[in-house]
LUMPAPA-406471 format. One line per 5 residues: their letters; for each residue x, y, z of C-alpha. Coordinates in nm, 4 decimals, always signed. Example, Ala and Ser with C-alpha at 12.3 -4.5 7.8 and 13.67 -1.06 7.14 Angstrom:
2
as	+1.2300 -0.4500 +0.7800 ~ +1.3670 -0.1060 +0.7140
END
This chain:
501
mehit	+0.7027 -5.0219 +7.3380 ~ +0.7396 -5.2319 +7.0334 ~ +1.0333 -5.2033 +6.7749 ~ +1.2313 -4.9278 +6.8477 ~ +1.5054 -4.8041 +6.6708
krfgr	+1.7600 -4.4901 +6.7273 ~ +1.9927 -4.4216 +6.5592 ~ +2.2700 -4.1690 +6.6037 ~ +2.4468 -4.1007 +6.2890 ~ +2.5556 -4.3900 +6.1153
atvld	+2.5662 -4.5837 +6.4566 ~ +2.2663 -4.7801 +6.5381 ~ +2.2135 -4.7536 +6.9209 ~ +1.8974 -4.9351 +6.9043 ~ +1.7651 -5.1781 +6.6907
gvsld	+1.4240 -5.3507 +6.7395 ~ +1.3839 -5.3089 +7.0984 ~ +1.0339 -5.4238 +7.2421 ~ +0.9805 -5.4044 +7.6036 ~ +0.6216 -5.4157 +7.7653
lrgge	+0.5403 -5.2866 +8.1422 ~ +0.2422 -5.3896 +8.3315 ~ +0.0534 -5.1816 +8.5882 ~ +0.1375 -5.3238 +8.9414 ~ +0.4578 -5.4396 +8.8460
vhall	+0.8489 -5.3657 +8.9151 ~ +1.0160 -5.4230 +8.5465 ~ +1.3817 -5.4132 +8.5980 ~ +1.5984 -5.3086 +8.2924 ~ +1.9768 -5.4301 +8.2933
genga	+2.2513 -5.3906 +8.0744 ~ +2.6044 -5.3132 +8.0807 ~ +2.7318 -4.9346 +8.0075 ~ +2.6568 -4.8684 +7.6703 ~ +2.3798 -5.1348 +7.6267
gkstl	+2.1255 -4.8927 +7.4914 ~ +1.8972 -4.8525 +7.8476 ~ +1.9504 -4.4778 +7.8959 ~ +1.8390 -4.4147 +7.5006 ~ +1.5438 -4.6321 +7.5589
lkila	+1.4026 -4.4566 +7.8374 ~ +1.4861 -4.1247 +7.7052 ~ +1.2734 -4.1791 +7.4229 ~ +1.0145 -4.3548 +7.6681 ~ +1.0441 -4.0067 +7.8449
gvytd	+1.0537 -3.7902 +7.5574 ~ +1.4127 -3.7107 +7.5321 ~ +1.4214 -3.8337 +7.1932 ~ +1.1660 -3.8142 +6.9522 ~ +1.3272 -3.9273 +6.6200
hggti	+1.3104 -4.2588 +6.6482 ~ +1.1761 -4.5748 +6.4690 ~ +0.9193 -4.8150 +6.6472 ~ +0.5431 -4.7921 +6.8381 ~ +0.5384 -4.6915 +7.1767
wldgr	+0.1534 -4.7903 +7.3086 ~ +0.0137 -4.6117 +7.6355 ~ -0.3482 -4.7839 +7.8257 ~ -0.4268 -4.9390 +7.4201 ~ -0.3477 -4.6765 +7.2442
ivrpr	-0.0487 -4.5253 +7.0337 ~ +0.1445 -4.2335 +7.1920 ~ +0.4750 -4.0061 +7.1071 ~ +0.5578 -3.8369 +7.3592 ~ +0.7296 -3.5240 +7.2108
spaha	+0.8999 -3.3559 +7.5210 ~ +0.9109 -3.4544 +7.9189 ~ +0.6695 -3.2389 +7.9751 ~ +0.4269 -3.3815 +7.7363 ~ +0.5268 -3.7327 +7.8922
galgi	+0.4589 -3.6273 +8.2067 ~ +0.1303 -3.5226 +8.0917 ~ +0.0997 -3.8757 +7.9489 ~ +0.1682 -4.0215 +8.3234 ~ +0.5258 -4.0950 +8.2500
avihq	+0.7881 -3.9799 +8.5037 ~ +1.1173 -4.0173 +8.5334 ~ +1.3263 -4.0430 +8.8778 ~ +1.6799 -3.9439 +8.7775 ~ +1.9922 -4.0903 +8.9309
elsll	+2.1006 -3.7312 +8.9328 ~ +1.8392 -3.5412 +9.1347 ~ +1.6260 -3.2775 +8.9454 ~ +1.4669 -3.0382 +9.2424 ~ +1.5874 -2.7082 +9.2776
palsv	+1.7572 -2.6957 +9.6224 ~ +1.6860 -2.2952 +9.6973 ~ +1.3268 -2.3435 +9.6595 ~ +1.0952 -2.5057 +9.9284 ~ +0.9348 -2.8555 +9.8830
aenlf	+0.5754 -2.7371 +9.8069 ~ +0.7628 -2.4337 +9.5231 ~ +0.9638 -2.7803 +9.3851 ~ +0.6206 -2.9654 +9.3522 ~ +0.4562 -2.7356 +9.1908
verpl	+0.7363 -2.5642 +9.0053 ~ +0.6186 -2.7198 +8.6410 ~ +0.2370 -2.5850 +8.7111 ~ +0.1766 -2.3558 +8.9831 ~ -0.1585 -2.3346 +9.1227
grfgf	-0.3529 -2.0101 +9.1062 ~ -0.5767 -1.7875 +8.8994 ~ -0.4888 -1.5014 +8.6699 ~ -0.0893 -1.5225 +8.6878 ~ -0.0999 -1.5190 +9.0746
vdrrr	-0.0013 -1.8361 +9.2741 ~ -0.1994 -1.9440 +9.5636 ~ +0.0660 -2.0960 +9.7975 ~ -0.1969 -2.1745 +10.0615 ~ -0.3215 -2.3883 +9.7838
eraca	-0.0043 -2.4987 +9.7129 ~ +0.0886 -2.5762 +10.0703 ~ -0.2332 -2.7903 +10.1735 ~ -0.2070 -2.9958 +9.7991 ~ +0.1732 -3.0373 +9.9097
erila	+0.0854 -3.2026 +10.2465 ~ -0.1744 -3.4348 +10.0804 ~ +0.0940 -3.5321 +9.8283 ~ +0.4109 -3.5986 +10.0908 ~ +0.1876 -3.8082 +10.2958
gvgld	+0.1212 -4.0027 +10.0232 ~ +0.4709 -4.1490 +10.0263 ~ +0.4708 -4.1483 +10.3638 ~ +0.6918 -3.8032 +10.4231 ~ +0.5909 -3.5886 +10.7556
ldpdv	+0.7471 -3.2935 +10.5893 ~ +0.6925 -2.8840 +10.6348 ~ +0.5826 -2.8224 +10.2919 ~ +0.7898 -2.4623 +10.3191 ~ +1.1147 -2.6079 +10.4251
lverl	+1.3936 -2.5174 +10.1607 ~ +1.5298 -2.8266 +9.9579 ~ +1.8754 -2.7584 +10.0496 ~ +1.7882 -2.8672 +10.4216 ~ +1.6690 -3.2097 +10.3351
slper	+1.8550 -3.5446 +10.3509 ~ +1.9389 -3.7172 +10.0259 ~ +1.6891 -3.9996 +10.1326 ~ +1.4252 -3.6986 +10.1880 ~ +1.4922 -3.5221 +9.8360
qlvei	+1.4665 -3.8444 +9.6417 ~ +1.1189 -3.9101 +9.8006 ~ +1.0054 -3.5676 +9.7371 ~ +1.1395 -3.6470 +9.3695 ~ +0.8820 -3.9308 +9.3664
aralg	+0.6093 -3.7609 +9.5507 ~ +0.6496 -3.4703 +9.2566 ~ +0.6205 -3.7285 +9.0022 ~ +0.3300 -3.9153 +9.1670 ~ +0.1458 -3.5528 +9.2181
rgarv	+0.1129 -3.5389 +8.8432 ~ -0.0943 -3.8471 +8.8208 ~ +0.2269 -4.0779 +8.6989 ~ +0.1332 -4.4489 +8.6143 ~ +0.4635 -4.5117 +8.4413
limde	+0.7708 -4.4604 +8.7012 ~ +1.1099 -4.4836 +8.5630 ~ +1.3755 -4.5324 +8.8522 ~ +1.7571 -4.5407 +8.7521 ~ +1.9693 -4.6836 +8.9773
ptsal	+1.8116 -4.5196 +9.2777 ~ +1.9749 -4.6552 +9.5550 ~ +2.3420 -4.5236 +9.4283 ~ +2.3653 -4.2918 +9.7083 ~ +2.1421 -4.4498 +9.9919
agpai	+2.2195 -4.6509 +10.2661 ~ +2.0650 -4.9079 +10.4319 ~ +1.7423 -4.7717 +10.6151 ~ +1.6937 -4.5315 +10.3653 ~ +1.6888 -4.7957 +10.1118
arlfe	+1.4374 -5.0151 +10.2999 ~ +1.2130 -4.6926 +10.3030 ~ +1.2549 -4.6632 +9.9235 ~ +1.1210 -5.0416 +9.9076 ~ +0.8157 -4.9911 +10.0926
liagl	+0.7267 -4.6914 +9.8886 ~ +0.7772 -4.9208 +9.5666 ~ +0.5738 -5.1830 +9.7346 ~ +0.3072 -4.9070 +9.7949 ~ +0.3509 -4.7932 +9.4384
rargv	+0.2862 -5.1471 +9.3043 ~ +0.0168 -5.2160 +9.5015 ~ -0.1765 -4.8596 +9.3032 ~ -0.1013 -5.0112 +8.9970 ~ +0.1597 -4.7568 +8.8964
aivyv	+0.4241 -4.9037 +8.6494 ~ +0.8094 -4.9421 +8.7604 ~ +1.0899 -4.9684 +8.5211 ~ +1.3906 -5.0110 +8.7646 ~ +1.7144 -4.9843 +8.6135
shrme	+1.9958 -5.1660 +8.8561 ~ +2.2947 -5.3693 +8.8346 ~ +2.2440 -5.4816 +9.2012 ~ +2.0598 -5.8459 +9.2284 ~ +2.0403 -5.8099 +9.5385
eieqi	+1.7968 -5.5682 +9.5000 ~ +1.6645 -5.6976 +9.1671 ~ +1.5933 -6.0107 +9.3767 ~ +1.3763 -5.8355 +9.6148 ~ +1.1580 -5.5879 +9.4513
adrlt	+1.1451 -5.6990 +9.0505 ~ +0.9172 -5.9288 +8.9033 ~ +1.0375 -5.9307 +8.6012 ~ +1.3843 -5.8622 +8.4538 ~ +1.5031 -5.7730 +8.0790
vlrdg	+1.8677 -5.7293 +7.9588 ~ +1.9550 -5.5069 +7.6668 ~ +2.3411 -5.5868 +7.5281 ~ +2.4468 -5.3825 +7.1767 ~ +2.0997 -5.1983 +7.1989
rvvgs	+1.9140 -5.5488 +7.1264 ~ +1.7051 -5.7328 +7.3701 ~ +1.9205 -6.0643 +7.4723 ~ +1.6791 -6.1954 +7.7146 ~ +1.3408 -6.1591 +7.9512
arvge	+1.2279 -6.3293 +8.2105 ~ +1.0681 -6.3411 +8.5504 ~ +1.2466 -6.2461 +8.8247 ~ +1.3976 -6.6042 +9.0067 ~ +1.3528 -6.7986 +8.6968
vpldq	+1.6856 -6.7645 +8.5807 ~ +2.0079 -6.8257 +8.7929 ~ +2.3182 -6.5201 +8.7908 ~ +2.4911 -6.6802 +8.5965 ~ +2.2792 -6.6668 +8.2971
vvawm	+2.1807 -6.3104 +8.3289 ~ +2.5480 -6.2635 +8.3495 ~ +2.5825 -6.4398 +8.0313 ~ +2.3335 -6.2104 +7.8523 ~ +2.5064 -5.9113 +7.9278
lgprn	+2.8411 -6.0050 +7.8362 ~ +2.7475 -6.2542 +7.5230 ~ +3.0077 -6.4619 +7.3695 ~ +3.2695 -6.1918 +7.3861 ~ +3.4305 -6.2953 +7.6896
isaeg	+3.7623 -6.2361 +7.7659 ~ +4.0431 -6.3904 +7.9026 ~ +4.3216 -6.3318 +8.0503 ~ +4.5102 -6.5443 +7.8611 ~ +4.7906 -6.3715 +7.7092
apvsp	+4.7493 -6.0689 +7.9127 ~ +5.0267 -5.8600 +8.1074 ~ +5.1345 -6.0030 +8.4367 ~ +5.2897 -5.7789 +8.7405 ~ +5.6885 -5.7256 +8.7036
aaree	+5.8547 -5.9270 +8.9576 ~ +5.9910 -5.6139 +9.1027 ~ +5.7639 -5.5343 +9.3976 ~ +5.8690 -5.1610 +9.4767 ~ +5.4970 -4.9935 +9.6384
rlsve	+5.4510 -4.6993 +9.4369 ~ +5.1386 -4.6089 +9.5909 ~ +5.0000 -4.6674 +9.9467 ~ +4.6210 -4.5950 +10.0870 ~ +4.4931 -4.6125 +10.4180
glsvd	+4.1453 -4.5420 +10.5277 ~ +4.0581 -4.3422 +10.2214 ~ +3.7051 -4.1735 +10.2336 ~ +3.5188 -3.9442 +10.0593 ~ +3.2408 -3.7639 +10.1927
svage	+2.8744 -3.6983 +10.0038 ~ +2.7202 -3.3628 +9.9378 ~ +2.4214 -3.4352 +10.0705 ~ +2.5897 -3.5730 +10.3859 ~ +2.4748 -3.9393 +10.3530
rplvd	+2.6578 -4.2703 +10.3051 ~ +2.9952 -4.2200 +10.2380 ~ +3.0478 -4.2066 +9.8460 ~ +3.4057 -4.3955 +9.9419 ~ +3.4480 -4.5886 +10.2449
rasfv	+3.7767 -4.6351 +10.3783 ~ +3.9492 -4.7632 +10.1294 ~ +4.2835 -4.9556 +10.1479 ~ +4.4860 -5.0572 +9.9036 ~ +4.8679 -5.0611 +9.7455
vfage	+4.9819 -5.0574 +9.3698 ~ +5.3272 -5.1531 +9.2798 ~ +5.5711 -5.0018 +9.0584 ~ +5.5056 -5.1596 +8.6946 ~ +5.1671 -5.2634 +8.7643
ivglf	+4.8181 -5.1645 +8.6356 ~ +4.5562 -5.1769 +8.9006 ~ +4.1683 -5.1440 +8.7766 ~ +3.8800 -5.0361 +9.0002 ~ +3.5600 -5.1973 +8.8817
glsga	+3.2649 -5.1103 +9.0248 ~ +2.8993 -5.0144 +8.8842 ~ +2.6837 -4.7317 +8.8841 ~ +2.7604 -4.5117 +9.2160 ~ +3.0431 -4.7959 +9.3381
gasel	+3.2470 -4.5181 +9.3929 ~ +3.5273 -4.5553 +9.1528 ~ +3.5444 -4.2699 +9.0000 ~ +3.4908 -4.0919 +9.3363 ~ +3.8103 -4.2274 +9.4779
llgls	+3.9940 -4.1312 +9.1946 ~ +3.8968 -3.7431 +9.2632 ~ +3.9635 -3.7621 +9.5799 ~ +4.3378 -3.9389 +9.5315 ~ +4.3801 -3.6269 +9.2972
galga	+4.2989 -3.3585 +9.5308 ~ +3.9893 -3.2344 +9.3328 ~ +3.7775 -3.2792 +9.6288 ~ +3.9906 -3.1230 +9.8616 ~ +3.8218 -3.1685 +10.2311
raqar	+3.5721 -3.3840 +10.1344 ~ +3.8497 -3.6575 +10.0660 ~ +4.0239 -3.7693 +10.3702 ~ +4.2508 -4.0771 +10.4161 ~ +4.4727 -4.2072 +10.7640
evris	+4.7618 -4.2066 +10.5429 ~ +4.8792 -4.1912 +10.1912 ~ +5.2633 -4.2793 +10.0665 ~ +5.4256 -4.2337 +9.7349 ~ +5.7309 -4.4539 +9.6675
svpvr	+5.6992 -4.4754 +10.0795 ~ +5.6944 -4.1569 +10.1444 ~ +5.4167 -4.0192 +10.3355 ~ +5.2083 -3.7409 +10.1330 ~ +4.9254 -3.5234 +10.1750
igspr	+4.7498 -3.4415 +9.8544 ~ +4.4359 -3.1399 +9.9066 ~ +4.4750 -3.0280 +9.5780 ~ +4.5273 -3.1193 +9.2356 ~ +4.8010 -2.8785 +9.2623
earah	+4.9534 -3.0651 +9.5479 ~ +4.9069 -3.4045 +9.3604 ~ +5.1072 -3.2837 +9.0989 ~ +5.3932 -3.1965 +9.3215 ~ +5.4484 -3.5500 +9.3875
gvafv	+5.3951 -3.6993 +9.0428 ~ +5.0405 -3.7937 +9.0686 ~ +4.8934 -3.7421 +8.7235 ~ +4.4458 -3.7912 +8.6733 ~ +4.2870 -3.8230 +8.3657
padrk	+3.9005 -3.7489 +8.4224 ~ +3.5914 -3.9541 +8.2501 ~ +3.4559 -3.5872 +8.1830 ~ +3.6982 -3.4833 +7.9535 ~ +3.5435 -3.1820 +7.7854
tmglv	+3.4613 -3.0192 +8.1208 ~ +3.7627 -3.1450 +8.3530 ~ +4.0454 -3.2751 +8.1058 ~ +4.0145 -2.9779 +7.8235 ~ +4.0163 -2.5748 +7.7998
pgmta	+3.7215 -2.5225 +7.5144 ~ +3.8626 -2.2589 +7.2709 ~ +4.2215 -2.3698 +7.3269 ~ +4.4166 -2.5530 +7.0210 ~ +4.4775 -2.9330 +7.0733
ehngt	+4.8596 -2.8036 +7.1017 ~ +4.7958 -2.5371 +7.3875 ~ +4.5984 -2.8022 +7.5560 ~ +4.8393 -3.0915 +7.5198 ~ +5.1573 -2.9026 +7.6684
lvrlp	+4.9763 -2.6886 +7.9140 ~ +5.0622 -2.9234 +8.2242 ~ +5.4555 -2.8764 +8.1001 ~ +5.3722 -2.4807 +8.0277 ~ +5.6258 -2.4324 +8.3760
alspl	+5.9086 -2.5892 +8.1500 ~ +5.8161 -2.4656 +7.8020 ~ +5.8516 -2.0836 +7.9528 ~ +6.1328 -2.0079 +8.1516 ~ +6.1711 -1.6369 +8.3248
gwlrp	+5.8040 -1.6612 +8.2566 ~ +5.8555 -1.6439 +7.8523 ~ +5.6672 -1.8967 +7.6229 ~ +5.9273 -2.0415 +7.3872 ~ +5.6970 -2.1342 +7.0813
arerr	+5.9407 -2.3431 +6.9252 ~ +5.9826 -2.5614 +7.2267 ~ +5.6327 -2.5523 +7.2982 ~ +5.5869 -2.6867 +6.9155 ~ +5.8193 -2.9859 +6.9977
aalsm	+5.6488 -3.1002 +7.3046 ~ +5.3588 -3.0919 +7.1443 ~ +5.4755 -3.2677 +6.8321 ~ +5.6069 -3.5369 +7.1000 ~ +5.3180 -3.5816 +7.2761
aadvg	+5.1172 -3.6235 +6.9429 ~ +5.3459 -3.9053 +6.8028 ~ +5.3847 -4.0730 +7.1655 ~ +4.9997 -4.1002 +7.1340 ~ +4.9266 -4.1568 +6.7829
lrpea	+4.7604 -3.7979 +6.7145 ~ +4.8208 -3.6502 +6.3896 ~ +5.0172 -3.3340 +6.3679 ~ +4.7648 -3.1729 +6.1589 ~ +4.5247 -3.2117 +6.4216
lpmda	+4.7577 -2.9959 +6.6837 ~ +4.6454 -2.6484 +6.5155 ~ +4.3038 -2.7127 +6.5890 ~ +4.0337 -2.6287 +6.8514 ~ +4.0561 -2.8804 +7.1198
atlsg	+3.6725 -2.8687 +7.1330 ~ +3.6139 -3.0013 +6.7696 ~ +3.8150 -3.2726 +6.7791 ~ +3.6731 -3.6556 +6.7716 ~ +3.6411 -3.7964 +7.0942
gnqqk	+3.8860 -4.0833 +7.0310 ~ +4.1619 -3.7486 +6.9593 ~ +4.0735 -3.5760 +7.2654 ~ +4.0485 -3.8218 +7.4823 ~ +4.4785 -3.8610 +7.2969
vvlgk	+4.5245 -3.5160 +7.3890 ~ +4.4103 -3.5419 +7.7810 ~ +4.6044 -3.8808 +7.8045 ~ +4.9267 -3.7430 +7.6068 ~ +4.9451 -3.4166 +7.8216
wller	+5.0312 -3.6156 +8.1569 ~ +5.2395 -3.8835 +7.9716 ~ +5.4337 -3.5785 +7.9004 ~ +5.5289 -3.5388 +8.2802 ~ +5.6003 -3.9110 +8.3087
prvll	+5.3989 -3.9315 +8.6280 ~ +5.4703 -4.1797 +8.9286 ~ +5.1036 -4.2669 +8.9687 ~ +4.8865 -4.2276 +8.7170 ~ +4.4885 -4.2050 +8.7648
cdept	+4.2971 -4.2775 +8.4929 ~ +3.8758 -4.2445 +8.5076 ~ +3.7197 -4.4352 +8.2138 ~ +4.0175 -4.3650 +7.9763 ~ +3.8567 -4.4772 +7.6565
rgvdv	+3.5192 -4.4175 +7.6876 ~ +3.3244 -4.3117 +7.3572 ~ +3.6733 -4.3640 +7.1482 ~ +3.6989 -4.6309 +6.8503 ~ +3.8392 -4.9694 +6.8772
gakae	+4.1565 -4.8706 +6.7120 ~ +4.1888 -4.5815 +6.9851 ~ +4.1034 -4.7851 +7.2354 ~ +4.3974 -5.0291 +7.1964 ~ +4.6483 -4.7598 +7.1428
mhgkl	+4.5555 -4.6088 +7.4757 ~ +4.5988 -4.9266 +7.6448 ~ +4.9326 -5.0094 +7.4885 ~ +5.0136 -4.6637 +7.6178 ~ +4.9039 -4.7289 +7.9770
ralad	+5.1265 -5.0386 +7.9677 ~ +5.4395 -4.8766 +7.8332 ~ +5.3902 -4.6268 +8.1150 ~ +5.3336 -4.9099 +8.3798 ~ +5.6642 -5.0777 +8.2139
sgaav	+5.8855 -4.7470 +8.3279 ~ +5.8244 -4.8002 +8.6166 ~ +5.5015 -4.5723 +8.7372 ~ +5.2088 -4.7458 +8.9140 ~ +4.8777 -4.6817 +8.6550
lvags	+4.5182 -4.7051 +8.8648 ~ +4.2838 -4.7515 +8.5887 ~ +3.8999 -4.6824 +8.6924 ~ +3.6022 -4.8332 +8.4739 ~ +3.2594 -5.0182 +8.4253
darei	+3.3510 -5.2415 +8.1310 ~ +3.4230 -5.5728 +8.2373 ~ +3.5865 -5.7047 +7.9490 ~ +3.8335 -5.3938 +7.9199 ~ +3.9316 -5.3869 +8.2944
aaiad	+3.9933 -5.7792 +8.2746 ~ +4.1826 -5.7510 +7.9671 ~ +4.3920 -5.4432 +8.0585 ~ +4.4708 -5.5028 +8.4780 ~ +4.7212 -5.6930 +8.6438
rvlvl	+4.4573 -5.6694 +8.9310 ~ +4.1572 -5.5701 +8.9958 ~ +3.9489 -5.4280 +9.3016 ~ +3.6112 -5.4643 +9.3176 ~ +3.3561 -5.1849 +9.4632
rrgri	+3.0417 -5.1883 +9.5918 ~ +2.8717 -4.8656 +9.7477 ~ +3.1684 -4.7145 +9.8311 ~ +3.4055 -5.0377 +9.9893 ~ +3.6504 -5.2361 +9.8441
iaevs	+3.4689 -5.5679 +9.8700 ~ +3.7301 -5.8249 +9.6673 ~ +4.0715 -5.8256 +9.5145 ~ +4.1085 -6.0304 +9.2126 ~ +4.4284 -6.1954 +9.1164
raevt	+4.5207 -6.1959 +8.7091 ~ +4.4664 -6.5488 +8.7126 ~ +4.1208 -6.5280 +8.8328 ~ +4.0174 -6.2417 +8.6438 ~ +3.7425 -6.2655 +8.4165
paall	+3.4628 -6.0380 +8.3075 ~ +3.1689 -6.2862 +8.4713 ~ +3.3763 -6.2765 +8.7813 ~ +3.3723 -5.8756 +8.8137 ~ +3.0407 -5.8325 +8.7016
alamg	+2.9000 -6.0979 +8.9393 ~ +3.1018 -5.9189 +9.2503 ~ +2.9848 -5.5958 +9.1740 ~ +2.6397 -5.7290 +9.1298 ~ +2.6191 -5.8457 +9.5140
hdeae	+2.6993 -6.1783 +9.4969 ~ +3.0565 -6.2470 +9.6377 ~ +3.1041 -6.6085 +9.4401 ~ +3.0848 -6.6257 +9.0507 ~ +3.0423 -6.9469 +8.8536
p	+3.3598 -7.0495 +8.6397
END
């Protein structure tokens, strides 16, 4: 890939990126969220076609026009969110895009025989007729890889392939990768876990702000250099950051919280225990698949019985939170990362969305009082810096920053005792981000406990009084205000327990 450039509107996401892949090599691609990794790989996979630059494959220029075209060229993607169809059999999934047969009739016997050969090639002893929904997560991932190889993939893109796997399954995956390398397959391996990269990758390339900022053979550069490439010179220090209040009243206490995965493999959150005090902002920092989002979802009641804890206390009183309704009854509010599907109701105005949680108070005896709702909406808008003229607009048509203001503002109206925020400033501009940071600090100063999950080390280091670092669903470190730096957080999250000062 030479001088790849991609713009969305006036924003340049990739700026002259070049990346070379060699057969029989694992090339690790690193970078913080928003660095451009996903966009670059989507171009290679044929998802984005309107880009500048040139793609060479085996000495000739190609331009993937679609994922199907990329597959025909020998380029395949193993997504973090697997794309198999659970209700179909393994064999049917392997040939769902190109069924085997003649004259419009599928030859099931032929598909089954071919499936057995393909599965054997990745070391899977599975019945091709078994439904995918009955497979374990590691088995599904290997079937996904088998499907790609069955289509003749010579370039394999693996996006955080171990994010939901445990030790034995990871070892098995690495054995398969070693076999693919021996067969001459070029592998792009996207991960934040340095211990994995050091184990299986040959070279690494780091993207930052849409540009290549460093490339080297694995082992030739130390971890602190890789972190420096990822962060750049804008290392935010803790100087001048807010300090937690002297009064240490316990507001939220969690003991032994676990969140089960849907596939029944490694828990997404594994026995997390922590305390958040009144007036405090605690950061949850983890890279993709670390479990920070799932921890907040579990605490909010959104995952129901999948989330279990030995005990949860709010203001020292034991509570049970099995649903969002119960969470709200105990004064717990949740701002989700996916504001469009979990935080807003499309088709409703910003005013109605912003006052939704206050609807009972605005509707005595079941009758909505429009004047009360309008006053509450104006108060919400003023609180988060939303222009009043945006209130009558469909919330789905607002900018990302204004949508996030509505999602945050509706809960600020409630004055919750505990506020759970998952990536609260994702996709918003710098000005809106600063405003939201100020609102979170003001809520904490009023006596609430604020728990903020994020994968931007700079942002978490800037806003949090303490940071809990997660890796593979476990809290592996607590970093005090005095010790919080983006480099320290990244080093811990990437698998090294000590960071260079």
